N, C-alpha and C positions, 0 to 999 in steps of 0.2 A: 415438410412434404413427405408423403408415404414413399417407401422404397419402390423402385422399379428394377427389373432384371431383364436383360436381353438373353434369349435362349436360342440355340441353333439345333435344328433337327439333323441327326446324323444318319438317318435312314436314306440309303441311296435311291430307293424307289419313290421317295416323297419329293414333290415339287416345291415345298416350302423350305426356304433356306434358314429363315430365322423369324422369331416373333418377340414381342416385348410384353412382359407380364407386369401388370400394375397391382400392387398390394394395397390393402387398407392400413390404417394406422395400428390396428390391433392384431396384425399377423403374428402368430406364435414364433418364438425364437427357434424352435426345433423344426419349423416348416422349411422345406428346401425343394430343390429341383427334382428329387426323387418322387415327390407327390404329383408332379405335372405330367401331362401327356401332350403330344403334338396335336394341335387343333385340326390338322388335315388328315394325317394317317393314323392318328390315335396311338402312335408308337411311343415307347418310353426311352428310346435311345437319344437322349438330349444332353446338350453340353451348355454350360453357362458361358456366356461371352463376357470376358473381363475387360473392363474399360480402363 
């Protein structure tokens, strides 16, 4: 199964607390949270939620 990652938005002005990102099987190894933005506020102050 392709990897998933839960991500929290750290922007105090954003009403979204977290979202889940679903990757495809061919996601590059060097791809990480730094390439993502919040889908609501479009900010890049994101934190990976470790399970």
